[in-house]
Backbone atoms as SQL, in Angstrom:
CREATE TABLE atoms (id INTEGER PRIMARY KEY, chain TEXT, resi INTEGER, resn TEXT, atom TEXT, x REAL, y REAL, z REAL);
INSERT INTO atoms VALUES
  (1, 'A', 1, 'MET', 'N', 67.095, 84.281, 100.351),
  (2, 'A', 1, 'MET', 'CA', 67.295, 83.685, 99.052),
  (3, 'A', 1, 'MET', 'C', 68.359, 82.600, 99.156),
  (4, 'A', 2, 'GLU', 'N', 68.076, 81.495, 98.523),
  (5, 'A', 2, 'GLU', 'CA', 69.002, 80.366, 98.494),
  (6, 'A', 2, 'GLU', 'C', 69.242, 80.037, 97.021),
  (7, 'A', 3, 'LYS', 'N', 70.435, 80.398, 96.510),
  (8, 'A', 3, 'LYS', 'CA', 70.671, 80.261, 95.073),
  (9, 'A', 3, 'LYS', 'C', 72.102, 79.845, 94.806),
  (10, 'A', 4, 'VAL', 'N', 72.270, 79.035, 93.757),
  (11, 'A', 4, 'VAL', 'CA', 73.587, 78.597, 93.320),
  (12, 'A', 4, 'VAL', 'C', 73.735, 78.954, 91.844),
  (13, 'A', 5, 'TYR', 'N', 74.758, 79.769, 91.544),
  (14, 'A', 5, 'TYR', 'CA', 75.119, 80.076, 90.170),
  (15, 'A', 5, 'TYR', 'C', 76.313, 79.196, 89.840),
  (16, 'A', 6, 'HIS', 'N', 76.174, 78.388, 88.805),
  (17, 'A', 6, 'HIS', 'CA', 77.222, 77.413, 88.502),
  (18, 'A', 6, 'HIS', 'C', 77.325, 77.202, 87.004),
  (19, 'A', 7, 'LEU', 'N', 78.306, 76.387, 86.627),
  (20, 'A', 7, 'LEU', 'CA', 78.501, 75.998, 85.234),
  (21, 'A', 7, 'LEU', 'C', 78.455, 74.481, 85.189),
  (22, 'A', 8, 'SER', 'N', 77.437, 73.932, 84.548),
  (23, 'A', 8, 'SER', 'CA', 77.227, 72.478, 84.570),
  (24, 'A', 8, 'SER', 'C', 78.308, 71.709, 83.825),
  (25, 'A', 9, 'THR', 'N', 79.048, 72.368, 82.953),
  (26, 'A', 9, 'THR', 'CA', 80.104, 71.687, 82.210),
  (27, 'A', 9, 'THR', 'C', 81.447, 71.707, 82.927),
  (28, 'A', 10, 'CYS', 'N', 81.518, 72.348, 84.061),
  (29, 'A', 10, 'CYS', 'CA', 82.775, 72.467, 84.818),
  (30, 'A', 10, 'CYS', 'C', 82.887, 71.311, 85.813),
  (31, 'A', 11, 'SER', 'N', 83.946, 70.527, 85.692),
  (32, 'A', 11, 'SER', 'CA', 84.112, 69.360, 86.567),
  (33, 'A', 11, 'SER', 'C', 84.273, 69.772, 88.031),
  (34, 'A', 12, 'THR', 'N', 84.914, 70.890, 88.292),
  (35, 'A', 12, 'THR', 'CA', 85.076, 71.358, 89.667),
  (36, 'A', 12, 'THR', 'C', 83.722, 71.740, 90.256),
  (37, 'A', 13, 'ASN', 'N', 82.907, 72.441, 89.478),
  (38, 'A', 13, 'ASN', 'CA', 81.560, 72.791, 89.944),
  (39, 'A', 13, 'ASN', 'C', 80.745, 71.541, 90.221),
  (40, 'A', 14, 'LYS', 'N', 80.833, 70.556, 89.345),
  (41, 'A', 14, 'LYS', 'CA', 80.095, 69.305, 89.530),
  (42, 'A', 14, 'LYS', 'C', 80.495, 68.630, 90.834),
  (43, 'A', 15, 'ARG', 'N', 81.815, 68.577, 91.100),
  (44, 'A', 15, 'ARG', 'CA', 82.315, 67.932, 92.315),
  (45, 'A', 15, 'ARG', 'C', 81.805, 68.658, 93.557),
  (46, 'A', 16, 'ILE', 'N', 81.865, 69.971, 93.542),
  (47, 'A', 16, 'ILE', 'CA', 81.413, 70.762, 94.694),
  (48, 'A', 16, 'ILE', 'C', 79.912, 70.577, 94.913),
  (49, 'A', 17, 'LEU', 'N', 79.142, 70.666, 93.860),
  (50, 'A', 17, 'LEU', 'CA', 77.695, 70.537, 93.993),
  (51, 'A', 17, 'LEU', 'C', 77.308, 69.135, 94.441),
  (52, 'A', 18, 'LYS', 'N', 78.064, 68.134, 94.008),
  (53, 'A', 18, 'LYS', 'CA', 77.797, 66.769, 94.457),
  (54, 'A', 18, 'LYS', 'C', 78.043, 66.650, 95.957),
  (55, 'A', 19, 'SER', 'N', 79.107, 67.300, 96.436),
  (56, 'A', 19, 'SER', 'CA', 79.406, 67.248, 97.875),
  (57, 'A', 19, 'SER', 'C', 78.372, 68.003, 98.694),
  (58, 'A', 20, 'LEU', 'N', 77.652, 68.901, 98.041),
  (59, 'A', 20, 'LEU', 'CA', 76.609, 69.682, 98.720),
  (60, 'A', 20, 'LEU', 'C', 75.219, 69.186, 98.362),
  (61, 'A', 21, 'SER', 'N', 75.139, 67.968, 97.854),
  (62, 'A', 21, 'SER', 'CA', 73.869, 67.447, 97.353),
  (63, 'A', 21, 'SER', 'C', 72.786, 67.362, 98.422),
  (64, 'A', 22, 'LYS', 'N', 73.184, 67.406, 99.674),
  (65, 'A', 22, 'LYS', 'CA', 72.196, 67.313, 100.754),
  (66, 'A', 22, 'LYS', 'C', 71.496, 68.640, 101.028),
  (67, 'A', 23, 'ILE', 'N', 71.988, 69.705, 100.392),
  (68, 'A', 23, 'ILE', 'CA', 71.340, 70.994, 100.623),
  (69, 'A', 23, 'ILE', 'C', 70.006, 71.022, 99.893),
  (70, 'A', 24, 'HIS', 'N', 69.020, 71.514, 100.573),
  (71, 'A', 24, 'HIS', 'CA', 67.675, 71.555, 100.015),
  (72, 'A', 24, 'HIS', 'C', 67.186, 73.000, 99.986),
  (73, 'A', 25, 'GLY', 'N', 66.293, 73.250, 99.096),
  (74, 'A', 25, 'GLY', 'CA', 65.694, 74.574, 99.023),
  (75, 'A', 25, 'GLY', 'C', 66.496, 75.570, 98.204),
  (76, 'A', 26, 'PHE', 'N', 67.561, 75.120, 97.539),
  (77, 'A', 26, 'PHE', 'CA', 68.361, 76.020, 96.724),
  (78, 'A', 26, 'PHE', 'C', 67.884, 75.975, 95.278),
  (79, 'A', 27, 'GLU', 'N', 67.878, 77.134, 94.659),
  (80, 'A', 27, 'GLU', 'CA', 67.595, 77.231, 93.230),
  (81, 'A', 27, 'GLU', 'C', 68.943, 77.211, 92.506),
  (82, 'A', 28, 'PHE', 'N', 69.042, 76.406, 91.455),
  (83, 'A', 28, 'PHE', 'CA', 70.284, 76.284, 90.708),
  (84, 'A', 28, 'PHE', 'C', 70.136, 76.948, 89.347),
  (85, 'A', 29, 'GLN', 'N', 71.138, 77.743, 88.974),
  (86, 'A', 29, 'GLN', 'CA', 71.128, 78.423, 87.684),
  (87, 'A', 29, 'GLN', 'C', 72.441, 78.143, 86.965),
  (88, 'A', 30, 'ASP', 'N', 72.347, 77.419, 85.841),
  (89, 'A', 30, 'ASP', 'CA', 73.507, 77.165, 84.994),
  (90, 'A', 30, 'ASP', 'C', 73.739, 78.435, 84.180),
  (91, 'A', 31, 'ILE', 'N', 74.823, 79.142, 84.462),
  (92, 'A', 31, 'ILE', 'CA', 75.039, 80.463, 83.875),
  (93, 'A', 31, 'ILE', 'C', 75.359, 80.433, 82.381),
  (94, 'A', 32, 'LYS', 'N', 75.686, 79.253, 81.861),
  (95, 'A', 32, 'LYS', 'CA', 75.904, 79.150, 80.418),
  (96, 'A', 32, 'LYS', 'C', 74.572, 79.054, 79.691),
  (97, 'A', 33, 'LYS', 'N', 73.631, 78.324, 80.272),
  (98, 'A', 33, 'LYS', 'CA', 72.309, 78.154, 79.660),
  (99, 'A', 33, 'LYS', 'C', 71.380, 79.323, 79.958),
  (100, 'A', 34, 'GLU', 'N', 71.542, 79.901, 81.139),
  (101, 'A', 34, 'GLU', 'CA', 70.705, 81.025, 81.571),
  (102, 'A', 34, 'GLU', 'C', 71.619, 82.109, 82.143),
  (103, 'A', 35, 'PRO', 'N', 72.087, 83.012, 81.274),
  (104, 'A', 35, 'PRO', 'CA', 73.040, 84.036, 81.722),
  (105, 'A', 35, 'PRO', 'C', 72.511, 84.856, 82.901),
  (106, 'A', 36, 'ILE', 'N', 73.465, 85.302, 83.727),
  (107, 'A', 36, 'ILE', 'CA', 73.068, 86.141, 84.859),
  (108, 'A', 36, 'ILE', 'C', 72.569, 87.485, 84.335),
  (109, 'A', 37, 'THR', 'N', 71.607, 88.022, 85.032),
  (110, 'A', 37, 'THR', 'CA', 71.054, 89.324, 84.664),
  (111, 'A', 37, 'THR', 'C', 71.804, 90.421, 85.413),
  (112, 'A', 38, 'GLU', 'N', 71.615, 91.632, 84.977),
  (113, 'A', 38, 'GLU', 'CA', 72.236, 92.770, 85.656),
  (114, 'A', 38, 'GLU', 'C', 71.728, 92.859, 87.094),
  (115, 'A', 39, 'GLU', 'N', 70.447, 92.605, 87.279),
  (116, 'A', 39, 'GLU', 'CA', 69.865, 92.647, 88.626),
  (117, 'A', 39, 'GLU', 'C', 70.509, 91.585, 89.531),
  (118, 'A', 40, 'GLN', 'N', 70.687, 90.371, 89.012),
  (119, 'A', 40, 'GLN', 'CA', 71.326, 89.311, 89.792),
  (120, 'A', 40, 'GLN', 'C', 72.769, 89.678, 90.130),
  (121, 'A', 41, 'LEU', 'N', 73.480, 90.217, 89.137),
  (122, 'A', 41, 'LEU', 'CA', 74.869, 90.604, 89.354),
  (123, 'A', 41, 'LEU', 'C', 74.974, 91.716, 90.392),
  (124, 'A', 42, 'ASP', 'N', 74.075, 92.683, 90.324),
  (125, 'A', 42, 'ASP', 'CA', 74.067, 93.779, 91.300),
  (126, 'A', 42, 'ASP', 'C', 73.839, 93.231, 92.712),
  (127, 'A', 43, 'GLN', 'N', 72.939, 92.257, 92.827),
  (128, 'A', 43, 'GLN', 'CA', 72.680, 91.652, 94.141),
  (129, 'A', 43, 'GLN', 'C', 73.931, 90.932, 94.657),
  (130, 'A', 44, 'MET', 'N', 74.606, 90.186, 93.781),
  (131, 'A', 44, 'MET', 'CA', 75.826, 89.489, 94.191),
  (132, 'A', 44, 'MET', 'C', 76.898, 90.480, 94.636),
  (133, 'A', 45, 'ALA', 'N', 77.048, 91.564, 93.878),
  (134, 'A', 45, 'ALA', 'CA', 78.056, 92.573, 94.213),
  (135, 'A', 45, 'ALA', 'C', 77.730, 93.265, 95.532),
  (136, 'A', 46, 'LYS', 'N', 76.465, 93.482, 95.786),
  (137, 'A', 46, 'LYS', 'CA', 76.060, 94.107, 97.055),
  (138, 'A', 46, 'LYS', 'C', 76.447, 93.201, 98.223),
  (139, 'A', 47, 'LEU', 'N', 76.220, 91.904, 98.073),
  (140, 'A', 47, 'LEU', 'CA', 76.557, 90.960, 99.137),
  (141, 'A', 47, 'LEU', 'C', 78.070, 90.775, 99.295),
  (142, 'A', 48, 'SER', 'N', 78.794, 90.805, 98.180),
  (143, 'A', 48, 'SER', 'CA', 80.229, 90.538, 98.232),
  (144, 'A', 48, 'SER', 'C', 81.074, 91.789, 98.448),
  (145, 'A', 49, 'GLY', 'N', 80.497, 92.946, 98.154),
  (146, 'A', 49, 'GLY', 'CA', 81.226, 94.196, 98.356),
  (147, 'A', 49, 'GLY', 'C', 81.799, 94.809, 97.091),
  (148, 'A', 50, 'SER', 'N', 81.872, 94.034, 95.994),
  (149, 'A', 50, 'SER', 'CA', 82.400, 94.583, 94.739),
  (150, 'A', 50, 'SER', 'C', 82.149, 93.623, 93.586),
  (151, 'A', 51, 'TYR', 'N', 82.234, 94.172, 92.389),
  (152, 'A', 51, 'TYR', 'CA', 82.150, 93.325, 91.198),
  (153, 'A', 51, 'TYR', 'C', 83.462, 92.563, 91.028),
  (154, 'A', 52, 'GLU', 'N', 84.552, 93.205, 91.399),
  (155, 'A', 52, 'GLU', 'CA', 85.855, 92.558, 91.262),
  (156, 'A', 52, 'GLU', 'C', 85.930, 91.266, 92.070),
  (157, 'A', 53, 'SER', 'N', 85.290, 91.221, 93.228),
  (158, 'A', 53, 'SER', 'CA', 85.319, 90.013, 94.063),
  (159, 'A', 53, 'SER', 'C', 84.620, 88.833, 93.392),
  (160, 'A', 54, 'LEU', 'N', 83.773, 89.110, 92.414),
  (161, 'A', 54, 'LEU', 'CA', 83.052, 88.071, 91.681),
  (162, 'A', 54, 'LEU', 'C', 83.792, 87.627, 90.423),
  (163, 'A', 55, 'PHE', 'N', 84.849, 88.330, 90.104),
  (164, 'A', 55, 'PHE', 'CA', 85.535, 88.171, 88.830),
  (165, 'A', 55, 'PHE', 'C', 86.645, 87.127, 88.917),
  (166, 'A', 56, 'SER', 'N', 86.685, 86.246, 87.925),
  (167, 'A', 56, 'SER', 'CA', 87.727, 85.213, 87.862),
  (168, 'A', 56, 'SER', 'C', 88.881, 85.683, 86.988),
  (169, 'A', 57, 'LYS', 'N', 90.010, 85.903, 87.615),
  (170, 'A', 57, 'LYS', 'CA', 91.203, 86.294, 86.868),
  (171, 'A', 57, 'LYS', 'C', 91.927, 85.064, 86.318),
  (172, 'A', 58, 'LYS', 'N', 91.324, 83.895, 86.521),
  (173, 'A', 58, 'LYS', 'CA', 91.850, 82.659, 85.945),
  (174, 'A', 58, 'LYS', 'C', 91.220, 82.357, 84.586),
  (175, 'A', 59, 'ALA', 'N', 90.216, 83.112, 84.217),
  (176, 'A', 59, 'ALA', 'CA', 89.513, 82.884, 82.952),
  (177, 'A', 59, 'ALA', 'C', 90.463, 83.054, 81.770),
  (178, 'A', 60, 'GLN', 'N', 90.356, 82.162, 80.801),
  (179, 'A', 60, 'GLN', 'CA', 91.217, 82.236, 79.619),
  (180, 'A', 60, 'GLN', 'C', 91.024, 83.541, 78.864),
  (181, 'A', 61, 'LEU', 'N', 89.799, 84.048, 78.800),
  (182, 'A', 61, 'LEU', 'CA', 89.550, 85.317, 78.123),
  (183, 'A', 61, 'LEU', 'C', 90.263, 86.479, 78.810),
  (184, 'A', 62, 'TYR', 'N', 90.434, 86.381, 80.109),
  (185, 'A', 62, 'TYR', 'CA', 91.136, 87.431, 80.859),
  (186, 'A', 62, 'TYR', 'C', 92.563, 87.550, 80.351),
  (187, 'A', 63, 'LYS', 'N', 93.196, 86.414, 80.153),
  (188, 'A', 63, 'LYS', 'CA', 94.585, 86.409, 79.674),
  (189, 'A', 63, 'LYS', 'C', 94.659, 86.726, 78.185),
  (190, 'A', 64, 'SER', 'N', 93.790, 86.090, 77.388),
  (191, 'A', 64, 'SER', 'CA', 93.878, 86.266, 75.944),
  (192, 'A', 64, 'SER', 'C', 93.557, 87.693, 75.492),
  (193, 'A', 65, 'ARG', 'N', 92.756, 88.393, 76.253),
  (194, 'A', 65, 'ARG', 'CA', 92.426, 89.787, 75.921),
  (195, 'A', 65, 'ARG', 'C', 93.422, 90.783, 76.523),
  (196, 'A', 66, 'GLY', 'N', 94.391, 90.281, 77.252),
  (197, 'A', 66, 'GLY', 'CA', 95.379, 91.159, 77.863),
  (198, 'A', 66, 'GLY', 'C', 94.821, 92.019, 78.977),
  (199, 'A', 67, 'LEU', 'N', 93.754, 91.550, 79.620),
  (200, 'A', 67, 'LEU', 'CA', 93.108, 92.347, 80.662),
  (201, 'A', 67, 'LEU', 'C', 93.968, 92.492, 81.906),
  (202, 'A', 68, 'LYS', 'N', 94.875, 91.538, 82.116),
  (203, 'A', 68, 'LYS', 'CA', 95.735, 91.622, 83.305),
  (204, 'A', 68, 'LYS', 'C', 96.675, 92.817, 83.249),
  (205, 'A', 69, 'ASP', 'N', 96.892, 93.338, 82.049),
  (206, 'A', 69, 'ASP', 'CA', 97.777, 94.488, 81.877),
  (207, 'A', 69, 'ASP', 'C', 97.032, 95.812, 81.903),
  (208, 'A', 70, 'LYS', 'N', 95.715, 95.747, 82.115),
  (209, 'A', 70, 'LYS', 'CA', 94.906, 96.961, 82.140),
  (210, 'A', 70, 'LYS', 'C', 94.492, 97.283, 83.569),
  (211, 'A', 71, 'ASN', 'N', 94.235, 98.548, 83.806),
  (212, 'A', 71, 'ASN', 'CA', 93.784, 99.000, 85.115),
  (213, 'A', 71, 'ASN', 'C', 92.251, 99.013, 85.115),
  (214, 'A', 72, 'LEU', 'N', 91.670, 97.855, 85.414),
  (215, 'A', 72, 'LEU', 'CA', 90.221, 97.715, 85.355),
  (216, 'A', 72, 'LEU', 'C', 89.548, 98.361, 86.567),
  (217, 'A', 73, 'GLN', 'N', 88.441, 99.015, 86.312),
  (218, 'A', 73, 'GLN', 'CA', 87.631, 99.649, 87.350),
  (219, 'A', 73, 'GLN', 'C', 86.398, 98.784, 87.621),
  (220, 'A', 74, 'GLU', 'N', 85.645, 99.118, 88.651),
  (221, 'A', 74, 'GLU', 'CA', 84.431, 98.363, 88.990),
  (222, 'A', 74, 'GLU', 'C', 83.472, 98.277, 87.800),
  (223, 'A', 75, 'SER', 'N', 83.320, 99.378, 87.073),
  (224, 'A', 75, 'SER', 'CA', 82.413, 99.371, 85.922),
  (225, 'A', 75, 'SER', 'C', 82.903, 98.403, 84.837),
  (226, 'A', 76, 'ASP', 'N', 84.225, 98.260, 84.697),
  (227, 'A', 76, 'ASP', 'CA', 84.780, 97.309, 83.732),
  (228, 'A', 76, 'ASP', 'C', 84.479, 95.877, 84.164),
  (229, 'A', 77, 'PHE', 'N', 84.671, 95.595, 85.445),
  (230, 'A', 77, 'PHE', 'CA', 84.384, 94.253, 85.946),
  (231, 'A', 77, 'PHE', 'C', 82.912, 93.901, 85.728),
  (232, 'A', 78, 'LYS', 'N', 82.036, 94.857, 86.010),
  (233, 'A', 78, 'LYS', 'CA', 80.605, 94.620, 85.833),
  (234, 'A', 78, 'LYS', 'C', 80.289, 94.321, 84.369),
  (235, 'A', 79, 'SER', 'N', 80.797, 95.140, 83.476),
  (236, 'A', 79, 'SER', 'CA', 80.535, 94.941, 82.045),
  (237, 'A', 79, 'SER', 'C', 81.050, 93.589, 81.563),
  (238, 'A', 80, 'LEU', 'N', 82.238, 93.212, 81.990),
  (239, 'A', 80, 'LEU', 'CA', 82.821, 91.933, 81.571),
  (240, 'A', 80, 'LEU', 'C', 82.025, 90.756, 82.122),
  (241, 'A', 81, 'LEU', 'N', 81.587, 90.865, 83.371),
  (242, 'A', 81, 'LEU', 'CA', 80.791, 89.796, 83.977),
  (243, 'A', 81, 'LEU', 'C', 79.469, 89.595, 83.235),
  (244, 'A', 82, 'LEU', 'N', 78.874, 90.684, 82.793),
  (245, 'A', 82, 'LEU', 'CA', 77.616, 90.587, 82.053),
  (246, 'A', 82, 'LEU', 'C', 77.847, 90.124, 80.609),
  (247, 'A', 83, 'GLU', 'N', 79.027, 90.376, 80.092),
  (248, 'A', 83, 'GLU', 'CA', 79.348, 90.024, 78.708),
  (249, 'A', 83, 'GLU', 'C', 79.526, 88.524, 78.505),
  (250, 'A', 84, 'HIS', 'N', 80.230, 87.865, 79.438),
  (251, 'A', 84, 'HIS', 'CA', 80.538, 86.448, 79.225),
  (252, 'A', 84, 'HIS', 'C', 80.598, 85.700, 80.554),
  (253, 'A', 85, 'TYR', 'N', 79.930, 84.552, 80.598),
  (254, 'A', 85, 'TYR', 'CA', 79.828, 83.761, 81.828),
  (255, 'A', 85, 'TYR', 'C', 81.174, 83.307, 82.377),
  (256, 'A', 86, 'THR', 'N', 82.168, 83.187, 81.527),
  (257, 'A', 86, 'THR', 'CA', 83.453, 82.656, 81.975),
  (258, 'A', 86, 'THR', 'C', 84.167, 83.574, 82.973),
  (259, 'A', 87, 'PHE', 'N', 83.773, 84.841, 83.013),
  (260, 'A', 87, 'PHE', 'CA', 84.413, 85.779, 83.932),
  (261, 'A', 87, 'PHE', 'C', 83.921, 85.653, 85.376),
  (262, 'A', 88, 'LEU', 'N', 82.828, 84.946, 85.596),
  (263, 'A', 88, 'LEU', 'CA', 82.303, 84.796, 86.957),
  (264, 'A', 88, 'LEU', 'C', 83.073, 83.701, 87.687),
  (265, 'A', 89, 'ALA', 'N', 83.622, 84.035, 88.847),
  (266, 'A', 89, 'ALA', 'CA', 84.248, 83.023, 89.705),
  (267, 'A', 89, 'ALA', 'C', 83.123, 82.123, 90.192),
  (268, 'A', 90, 'ARG', 'N', 83.275, 80.831, 90.036),
  (269, 'A', 90, 'ARG', 'CA', 82.165, 79.946, 90.351),
  (270, 'A', 90, 'ARG', 'C', 82.601, 78.736, 91.144),
  (271, 'A', 91, 'PRO', 'N', 81.635, 78.174, 91.823),
  (272, 'A', 91, 'PRO', 'CA', 80.240, 78.581, 91.905),
  (273, 'A', 91, 'PRO', 'C', 80.065, 79.797, 92.816),
  (274, 'A', 92, 'VAL', 'N', 78.957, 80.469, 92.646),
  (275, 'A', 92, 'VAL', 'CA', 78.547, 81.526, 93.570),
  (276, 'A', 92, 'VAL', 'C', 77.312, 80.989, 94.272),
  (277, 'A', 93, 'ILE', 'N', 77.405, 80.917, 95.593),
  (278, 'A', 93, 'ILE', 'CA', 76.311, 80.361, 96.377),
  (279, 'A', 93, 'ILE', 'C', 75.833, 81.432, 97.348),
  (280, 'A', 94, 'ILE', 'N', 74.538, 81.720, 97.286),
  (281, 'A', 94, 'ILE', 'CA', 73.936, 82.718, 98.171),
  (282, 'A', 94, 'ILE', 'C', 73.009, 81.982, 99.121),
  (283, 'A', 95, 'SER', 'N', 73.237, 82.201, 100.400),
  (284, 'A', 95, 'SER', 'CA', 72.383, 81.615, 101.435),
  (285, 'A', 95, 'SER', 'C', 72.020, 82.723, 102.400),
  (286, 'A', 96, 'GLY', 'N', 70.782, 83.172, 102.309),
  (287, 'A', 96, 'GLY', 'CA', 70.362, 84.309, 103.128),
  (288, 'A', 96, 'GLY', 'C', 71.119, 85.550, 102.705),
  (289, 'A', 97, 'ASN', 'N', 71.832, 86.167, 103.656),
  (290, 'A', 97, 'ASN', 'CA', 72.636, 87.344, 103.356),
  (291, 'A', 97, 'ASN', 'C', 74.112, 87.013, 103.217),
  (292, 'A', 98, 'ALA', 'N', 74.437, 85.729, 103.145),
  (293, 'A', 98, 'ALA', 'CA', 75.829, 85.300, 102.995),
  (294, 'A', 98, 'ALA', 'C', 76.088, 84.874, 101.556),
  (295, 'A', 99, 'ILE', 'N', 77.289, 85.193, 101.076),
  (296, 'A', 99, 'ILE', 'CA', 77.666, 84.803, 99.717),
  (297, 'A', 99, 'ILE', 'C', 78.998, 84.075, 99.780),
  (298, 'A', 100, 'PHE', 'N', 79.098, 83.018, 99.001),
  (299, 'A', 100, 'PHE', 'CA', 80.306, 82.203, 98.926),
  (300, 'A', 100, 'PHE', 'C', 80.709, 82.158, 97.458),
  (301, 'A', 101, 'ILE', 'N', 81.908, 82.662, 97.172),
  (302, 'A', 101, 'ILE', 'CA', 82.347, 82.834, 95.793),
  (303, 'A', 101, 'ILE', 'C', 83.560, 81.962, 95.517),
  (304, 'A', 102, 'GLY', 'N', 83.459, 81.141, 94.494),
  (305, 'A', 102, 'GLY', 'CA', 84.598, 80.363, 94.048),
  (306, 'A', 102, 'GLY', 'C', 84.696, 79.002, 94.687),
  (307, 'A', 103, 'ASN', 'N', 85.769, 78.309, 94.317),
  (308, 'A', 103, 'ASN', 'CA', 85.888, 76.910, 94.679),
  (309, 'A', 103, 'ASN', 'C', 87.034, 76.595, 95.634),
  (310, 'A', 104, 'SER', 'N', 87.537, 77.585, 96.336),
  (311, 'A', 104, 'SER', 'CA', 88.626, 77.307, 97.270),
  (312, 'A', 104, 'SER', 'C', 88.127, 76.415, 98.409),
  (313, 'A', 105, 'PRO', 'N', 88.959, 75.502, 98.860),
  (314, 'A', 105, 'PRO', 'CA', 88.549, 74.619, 99.965),
  (315, 'A', 105, 'PRO', 'C', 88.085, 75.394, 101.199),
  (316, 'A', 106, 'LYS', 'N', 88.751, 76.504, 101.494),
  (317, 'A', 106, 'LYS', 'CA', 88.378, 77.326, 102.651),
  (318, 'A', 106, 'LYS', 'C', 86.958, 77.872, 102.486),
  (319, 'A', 107, 'ASN', 'N', 86.631, 78.313, 101.285),
  (320, 'A', 107, 'ASN', 'CA', 85.313, 78.851, 100.990),
  (321, 'A', 107, 'ASN', 'C', 84.236, 77.771, 101.107),
  (322, 'A', 108, 'ILE', 'N', 84.502, 76.610, 100.569),
  (323, 'A', 108, 'ILE', 'CA', 83.533, 75.510, 100.612),
  (324, 'A', 108, 'ILE', 'C', 83.333, 75.045, 102.053),
  (325, 'A', 109, 'GLU', 'N', 84.407, 75.009, 102.831),
  (326, 'A', 109, 'GLU', 'CA', 84.299, 74.632, 104.236),
  (327, 'A', 109, 'GLU', 'C', 83.435, 75.630, 105.000),
  (328, 'A', 110, 'ALA', 'N', 83.610, 76.922, 104.728),
  (329, 'A', 110, 'ALA', 'CA', 82.792, 77.961, 105.375),
  (330, 'A', 110, 'ALA', 'C', 81.316, 77.777, 105.012),
  (331, 'A', 111, 'LEU', 'N', 81.047, 77.427, 103.774),
  (332, 'A', 111, 'LEU', 'CA', 79.677, 77.173, 103.346),
  (333, 'A', 111, 'LEU', 'C', 79.094, 75.975, 104.077),
  (334, 'A', 112, 'ILE', 'N', 79.847, 74.920, 104.163),
  (335, 'A', 112, 'ILE', 'CA', 79.382, 73.706, 104.866),
  (336, 'A', 112, 'ILE', 'C', 79.089, 74.022, 106.330),
  (337, 'A', 113, 'GLN', 'N', 79.951, 74.819, 106.955),
  (338, 'A', 113, 'GLN', 'CA', 79.741, 75.219, 108.347),
  (339, 'A', 113, 'GLN', 'C', 78.435, 75.999, 108.488),
  (340, 'A', 114, 'LYS', 'N', 78.185, 76.918, 107.551),
  (341, 'A', 114, 'LYS', 'CA', 76.959, 77.723, 107.630),
  (342, 'A', 114, 'LYS', 'C', 75.713, 76.859, 107.450),
  (343, 'A', 115, 'LEU', 'N', 75.788, 75.935, 106.512),
  (344, 'A', 115, 'LEU', 'CA', 74.623, 75.108, 106.223),
  (345, 'A', 115, 'LEU', 'C', 74.434, 73.980, 107.234),
  (346, 'A', 116, 'GLY', 'N', 75.578, 73.643, 107.897),
  (347, 'A', 116, 'GLY', 'CA', 75.636, 72.520, 108.823),
  (348, 'A', 116, 'GLY', 'C', 74.492, 72.401, 109.716);
């Protein structure tokens, strides 16, 4: 499977996807227009090892809801990820059995190396 979960309104996502514009055969899903399904989320968590690894603690809702002060469990992360797209660290790029989560330069470089 070759898939990119992204947010088309995010300037960082746009920049990353533009730099990867040469990649072919990937399906793109704008998570604001087409929310992730439980099945998709389960697949991402299986590849990444946890729901927490997919979760963005930089999300404004994370801070405004006081979630940083709570002891969240895997089931909480899953529920929050399914509840609102902003909780997903993005972009999430799946290439075969490899998953690349977020926009860190190290992560994007690893993706480029794999696709290279």
